[in-house]
Residue, then its C-alpha position, 0 to 999 in steps of 0.5 A: m386533652r382530658r388525659l393529659l390533664i389527668a396525668l398532670v394533676l393526678p401525681a400532685f393529688l396523690a402526693s398530697c395525700a402522704e401523711p407526714v411521720w416524724a419520730p421524736e429525736e430521742a428514738v432516732q438517736k437510739a436506733r441509729y446504726v453504724s455499719e462497717e461496710p464501705p459507703s454505698i447506695t443500694l436500690f431495691t426494686v420489688v419485681r412481679k415474677l409474672g410479666g417482670e414489672g417493677a412494683h416498688s422501689g426503696l433506696m438504703i443508703n450507707g454513710s455516717q449511719r445506714i437508712m432506708f428510704d422507702p417512699a410510699g411503702t408499707w413496711h415498718h418495724p417498732t425498732t425502725p423509727e421513721r421520719n417521712d419515709v426515712f427509716f433509721g436503724i437499718t441493722p443487718r437484720m432489719k435489712k433482711f426483714y425489709i427484703d423478706y417482707h417484699a419477696r414472695t411467691t409473686y415477687d422478687v427483690y433486686e438488690q443493686t449496690v454501688q459503693v460511693s464516697p463518704e461525701v456522696a453517701e452523706l448527700a444522699i442521706r441528706r436528700a432522702q431526708e429533705n424529700g418529705a412524705v411521699g403519696k401512693a404510687l409515687c415511689g419511683n418518682a421520689i427514688s429518681s428524684v433523689l438520685k438525680g441530684i447525686p454525683g455519679f447517678e445522673s444517668v438514672g433519670r426521672s421516672y415513675f417506673p421502678g423497673k425503668i429506674m432499676t434498668a438504669f441503675g443496673e448500668l452504673p459502673g461497679v454495681v453489684t446485683v443480687v436477686h432474692d426470691d421467697t415462697d412467702a404468701d402474698n399477704n406479709q401482714a402475718l410476717l410483719a407481726t411475726q417480726s415485730a413479736s421477735q423483738 
């Protein structure tokens, strides 16, 4: 009974630890990036090389603008203003930075993309923005919650586990998967500093 109580209470407790972040409107509008690529939803999953477990999930949505929903993540960049785990201004360079930050000697990054209609892309952006800040260790729950309400993604289902979400996402019609590996060290704080200094 005690374990059941902990399992029910812990996620709520962790979620309450999330710190809201709200970039000013001027910064968000200045960073806005519109891609020429078709509307799409991309799931990024950080996968441990030894054992194959999913360690983190992020969601890039390309619609009227391209955003990154990175719940409970540690990635950031001075040119990508944040509003409660939603990052604006995801240019090709910022996408590369995001992948490079997570790919390292012990982790690969799986990039899975599904093309969607403009309406579905806008719904996904709206759901990500409405989700709110996410507590530590709840990235999978937040990602699957956003996807669950989007037409065409019902089969992904609700889960706390990034690996399980990745497997379900990979079974969607038309999904394109790219695997990124790297030889970066496990501590990527130096990489963040380098990226920030390059702006």
